[in-house]
BAROVEX-495597 format. One line per field, with one value per residue (C-alpha): residue in one letter; chain; x, y, z. Coordinates in nm, 3 decimals. Layout:
residuo: c(a,...)
cadena: c(A,...)
xx: c(X,...)
yy: c(Y,...)
zz: c(Z,...)
//
This chain:
residuo: c(x,x,x,x,x,x,x,x,x,x,x,x,x,x,x,x,x,x,x,x,x,x,x,x,x,x,x,x,x,x,x,x,x,x,x,x,x,x,x,x,x,x,x,x,x,x,x,x,x,x,x,x,x,x,x,x,x,x,x,x,x,x,x,x,x,x,x,x,x,x,x,x,x,x,x,x,x,x,x,x,x,x,x,x,x,x,x,x,x,x,x,x,x,x,x,x,x,x,x,x,x,x,x,x,x,x,x,x,x,x,x,x,x,x,x,x,x,x,x,x,x,x,x,x,x,x,x,x,x,x,x,x,x,x,x,x,x,x,x,x,x,x,x,x,x,x,x,x,x,x,x,x,x,x,x,x,x,x,x,x,x,x,x,x,x,x,x,x,x,x,x,x,x,x,x,x,x,x,x,x,x,x,x,x,x,x,x,x,x,x,x,x,x,x,x,x,x,x,x,x,x,x,x,x,x,x,x,x,x,x,x,x,x,x,x,x,x,x,x,x,x,x,x,x,x,x,x,x,x,x,x,x,x,x,x,x,x,x,x,x,x,x,x,x,x,x,x,x,x,x,x,x,x,x,x,x,x,x,x,x,x,x,x,x,x,x,x,x,x,x,x,x,x,x,x,x,x,x,x,x,x,x,x,x,x,x,x,x,x,x,x,x,x,x,x,x,x,x,x,x,x,x,x,x,x,x,x,x,x,x,x,x,x,x,x,x,x,x)
cadena: c(A,A,A,A,A,A,A,A,A,A,A,A,A,A,A,A,A,A,A,A,A,A,A,A,A,A,A,A,A,A,A,A,A,A,A,A,A,A,A,A,A,A,A,A,A,A,A,A,A,A,A,A,A,A,A,A,A,A,A,A,A,A,A,A,A,A,A,A,A,A,A,A,A,A,A,A,A,A,A,A,A,A,A,A,A,A,A,A,A,A,A,A,A,A,A,A,A,A,A,A,A,A,A,A,A,A,A,A,A,A,A,A,A,A,A,A,A,A,A,A,A,A,A,A,A,A,A,A,A,A,A,A,A,A,A,A,A,A,A,A,A,A,A,A,A,A,A,A,A,A,A,A,A,A,A,A,A,A,A,A,A,A,A,A,A,A,A,A,A,A,A,A,A,A,A,A,A,A,A,A,A,A,A,A,A,A,A,A,A,A,A,A,A,A,A,A,A,A,A,A,A,A,A,A,A,A,A,A,A,A,A,A,A,A,A,A,A,A,A,A,A,A,A,A,A,A,A,A,A,A,A,A,A,A,A,A,A,A,A,A,A,A,A,A,A,A,A,A,A,A,A,A,A,A,A,A,A,A,A,A,A,A,A,A,A,A,A,A,A,A,A,A,A,A,A,A,A,A,A,A,A,A,A,A,A,A,A,A,A,A,A,A,A,A,A,A,A,A,A,A,A,A,A,A,A,A,A,A,A,A,A,A,A,A,A,A,A,A)
xx: c(-0.287,0.071,0.263,0.527,0.432,0.570,0.446,0.444,0.403,0.486,0.852,0.852,0.912,0.589,0.432,0.140,0.025,0.078,-0.220,-0.241,-0.230,-0.513,-0.733,-0.791,-1.162,-1.297,-1.406,-1.543,-1.565,-1.584,-1.634,-1.399,-1.566,-1.442,-1.280,-1.009,-0.651,-0.381,-0.468,-0.775,-0.687,-0.954,-0.893,-1.070,-1.012,-0.939,-0.939,-1.235,-1.464,-1.219,-1.133,-0.769,-0.700,-0.738,-0.517,-0.222,0.057,-0.109,-0.269,-0.440,-0.431,-0.562,-0.620,-0.526,-0.732,-0.772,-0.833,-0.771,-0.664,-0.718,-0.439,-0.392,-0.581,-0.312,-0.270,-0.045,0.011,0.167,0.464,0.355,0.514,0.523,0.655,0.639,0.559,0.644,0.465,0.470,0.364,0.314,0.244,0.067,0.000,0.135,0.422,0.476,0.767,0.875,1.107,1.168,1.358,1.601,1.739,1.535,1.353,1.287,1.041,0.829,0.616,0.443,0.523,0.778,0.755,0.889,0.926,0.972,1.050,0.951,1.088,1.175,1.015,1.054,0.866,0.784,0.591,0.442,0.331,0.297,0.581,0.518,0.505,0.208,0.031,0.066,-0.042,-0.279,-0.290,-0.371,-0.290,-0.338,-0.159,-0.167,-0.035,0.001,0.095,0.287,0.327,0.664,0.707,0.787,1.155,1.183,0.953,1.238,1.485,1.658,1.444,1.518,1.408,1.399,1.358,1.230,1.219,0.946,1.209,1.338,1.019,1.020,0.793,0.625,0.336,0.072,0.125,-0.088,0.034,-0.312,-0.185,0.113,0.247,0.463,0.634,0.710,0.817,0.857,0.864,0.637,0.732,1.099,1.104,1.188,1.081,1.315,1.146,1.335,1.088,1.132,0.796,0.778,0.522,0.446,0.305,0.202,0.023,-0.147,-0.303,-0.541,-0.675,-1.050,-1.151,-0.810,-0.761,-0.450,-0.396,-0.084,0.108,0.072,0.270,0.056,0.197,0.082,-0.263,-0.414,-0.587,-0.685,-0.782,-0.935,-0.784,-0.988,-1.217,-1.426,-1.385,-1.404,-1.185,-1.141,-1.227,-1.589,-1.568,-1.693,-1.766,-1.549,-1.517,-1.321,-1.284,-1.348,-1.120,-1.138,-1.022,-0.894,-0.889,-0.612,-0.458,-0.161,-0.303,-0.531,-0.724,-0.823,-1.022,-1.114,-1.462,-1.494,-1.633,-1.468,-1.578,-1.543,-1.264,-1.039,-0.934,-0.821,-0.874,-0.614,-0.566,-0.316,-0.239,-0.105,0.018,0.212,0.309,0.088,0.279,0.018,0.121,-0.096,-0.143,-0.213,-0.283,-0.373,-0.320,0.042,0.170,0.142,0.279,0.211,0.056,-0.121,0.184,0.403,0.153,0.165,0.545,0.536,0.318,0.544,0.853,0.689,0.589,0.940,1.097,1.262,1.116,1.307,1.261,1.133,1.424,1.446,1.423,1.225,1.251,0.881)
yy: c(2.018,2.078,2.105,2.373,2.677,2.964,3.117,3.474,3.519,3.891,3.791,3.656,3.841,4.006,3.979,4.165,4.258,4.617,4.851,4.860,4.480,4.343,4.113,3.769,3.689,3.353,3.154,2.850,2.667,2.288,2.025,1.728,1.385,1.123,0.797,0.547,0.509,0.244,-0.027,0.164,0.494,0.765,1.060,1.367,1.427,1.799,1.867,1.652,1.837,2.121,2.185,2.094,2.433,2.582,2.313,2.294,2.212,2.030,1.694,1.581,1.633,1.409,1.512,1.197,1.178,1.348,1.013,0.872,0.512,0.241,-0.012,-0.228,0.009,0.237,0.169,0.275,0.182,-0.130,-0.104,0.075,0.255,0.619,0.797,1.151,1.368,1.452,1.349,1.578,1.425,1.680,1.527,1.738,1.475,1.124,0.932,0.795,0.600,0.619,0.394,0.375,0.153,0.437,0.435,0.726,0.704,0.845,0.894,1.208,1.339,1.656,1.917,1.725,1.682,1.416,1.519,1.241,1.319,1.003,1.126,0.829,0.596,0.401,0.190,0.317,0.238,0.454,0.307,0.383,0.248,-0.070,0.124,0.331,0.020,-0.135,0.171,0.352,0.731,1.045,1.060,1.365,1.489,1.581,1.426,1.652,1.545,1.801,1.749,1.762,1.923,1.692,1.792,1.664,1.363,1.116,1.280,1.074,1.017,1.224,1.226,1.529,1.493,1.828,1.864,2.080,2.307,2.393,2.558,2.936,3.087,3.420,3.619,3.867,4.228,4.196,3.847,3.700,3.452,3.216,3.116,2.810,2.827,2.465,2.526,2.819,3.176,3.436,3.802,3.710,3.449,3.100,2.762,2.460,2.243,2.227,2.222,2.151,2.302,2.651,2.636,2.783,2.572,2.735,2.606,2.902,2.913,3.210,3.305,3.368,3.701,3.759,3.832,3.804,3.938,3.798,3.899,3.629,3.583,3.684,3.402,3.143,3.000,3.021,2.755,2.740,2.415,2.423,2.159,2.265,2.542,2.790,3.134,3.328,3.372,3.661,4.026,3.922,3.698,3.375,3.126,2.812,2.533,2.215,1.997,2.274,2.413,2.771,2.844,3.197,3.391,3.619,3.901,3.981,3.913,3.667,3.704,3.454,3.539,3.323,3.339,3.487,3.156,2.828,2.469,2.327,2.084,2.339,2.678,2.833,2.827,2.594,2.636,2.523,2.783,2.658,2.836,2.720,2.818,2.623,2.380,2.391,2.064,1.766,1.535,1.162,1.035,0.686,0.554,0.607,0.740,1.097,1.141,1.349,1.084,0.750,0.594,0.714,0.573,0.236,0.246,0.325,0.019,-0.199,-0.072,-0.138,-0.491,-0.559,-0.444,-0.138,0.095,-0.083,-0.380,-0.410,-0.434,-0.764,-0.579,-0.256,-0.154,-0.099)
zz: c(2.643,2.754,2.422,2.497,2.700,2.907,3.230,3.094,2.714,2.753,2.789,2.432,2.103,1.985,1.642,1.485,1.138,1.027,1.031,0.651,0.604,0.390,0.599,0.451,0.425,0.537,0.232,0.412,0.744,0.731,1.003,1.014,1.004,1.250,1.153,1.245,1.123,1.145,1.396,1.510,1.675,1.639,1.405,1.271,0.897,0.910,0.534,0.428,0.187,0.110,-0.254,-0.318,-0.478,-0.128,0.033,-0.209,-0.105,0.187,0.111,0.430,0.805,1.083,1.442,1.636,1.954,2.196,2.369,2.716,2.665,2.921,2.979,2.669,2.437,2.279,1.908,1.623,1.259,1.106,0.870,0.552,0.255,0.144,-0.164,-0.303,0.000,0.363,0.683,0.984,1.318,1.596,1.934,2.196,2.464,2.503,2.345,1.993,1.849,1.483,1.285,0.911,0.669,0.593,0.948,1.077,1.406,1.746,2.029,2.051,2.336,2.460,2.197,1.988,1.611,1.376,1.015,0.762,0.400,0.215,-0.118,-0.338,-0.088,0.234,0.485,0.831,1.148,1.422,1.752,2.121,2.337,2.530,2.857,2.731,2.602,2.946,3.144,2.912,2.914,2.719,2.348,2.124,1.814,1.448,1.131,0.829,0.476,0.268,-0.105,-0.279,-0.622,-0.913,-0.900,-0.539,-0.538,-0.590,-0.353,-0.085,0.226,0.535,0.900,1.131,1.507,1.637,2.014,2.165,2.318,1.970,1.845,1.809,2.076,2.005,2.149,2.038,2.145,2.460,2.546,2.492,2.231,2.255,1.914,1.854,1.514,1.423,1.063,0.827,0.948,1.099,1.080,1.040,1.319,1.191,1.323,1.332,1.068,0.737,0.449,0.079,-0.006,0.152,0.435,0.777,1.061,1.391,1.702,1.870,2.217,2.245,2.587,2.636,2.483,2.320,1.951,1.736,1.384,1.222,0.911,0.646,0.326,0.030,-0.186,0.072,0.124,0.473,0.687,1.054,1.226,1.575,1.803,2.107,2.223,2.028,1.881,1.555,1.247,1.009,1.054,0.999,1.311,1.157,1.440,1.468,1.722,1.787,1.479,1.225,0.954,0.827,0.472,0.418,0.094,-0.028,0.174,0.396,0.745,0.921,1.245,1.515,1.827,2.129,2.277,2.626,2.753,2.655,2.694,3.043,2.947,2.774,2.912,2.581,2.207,2.052,1.679,1.415,1.146,0.814,0.504,0.202,-0.147,-0.390,-0.612,-0.890,-1.052,-1.143,-0.844,-0.850,-0.500,-0.390,-0.040,0.072,-0.261,-0.394,-0.745,-1.057,-1.284,-1.280,-1.445,-1.157,-0.907,-1.083,-1.071,-0.698,-0.630,-0.842,-0.662,-0.325,-0.420,-0.550,-0.223,-0.376,-0.108,0.166,0.393,0.749,0.994,1.180,1.513,1.510,1.874,1.936)
//
């Protein structure tokens, strides 16, 4: 799991919650069911079974892989529409190519992120490059959907290409945790992702036996999804392992700890920490459209069928 790393985390800026910070309790731990997406790549549905009031402003998140493809096996998604939200694709291992009908596009690999604001709507495609299809190889990443408030749902689409080297790297006080701030801010340190809905997205690598307690905005919710390894969450040390999501309650800090012994195929606990300010608006969600009412969903389908969300380019470069 290369993502972006450093040889000595102690050289990085340090972050820690203050001693009087209120610890967020763990409300629930859920296990992601497995499924398939697009043309058939395996995913874990990280938020399945979690009440939306604990997720808002996040809609869904899929862990894509981790899978070792043989030659000819890598798969992506066909052209499809989106309206009313943002998709965040964070690639840990492998290569993925994005193109959309608004002119956005790029190739991401090993720690890169592509951030697509669908807004008023567009068509897009995500697929492995031909070279990966021919050779096979490791593929592992995340796709997160972030809701947009009603005032921004029909904004112009936008694409952000975030290189792995742009993420803000931080460490816990003892260097036992490496923190990659992809979007939002942590203790005054800002990540590169530009968000319409205020959120924080962090990929943390916690060494065996290490613990990190981070300051967390009290107006944000708090979620932790385990990409690999095992450990505990919260001051109460609730056990978690790969494929599980912890839902935190209110407070101003959250704690993650890695077990002393990890699984044989992963040296550390790998966890994605998410927080966002709830939008608290009605949500109507069906397939690739996330709106505020059934009437707006109907309009989105009609606009898609009429070609008003864009057209597939004649040559898409996949």
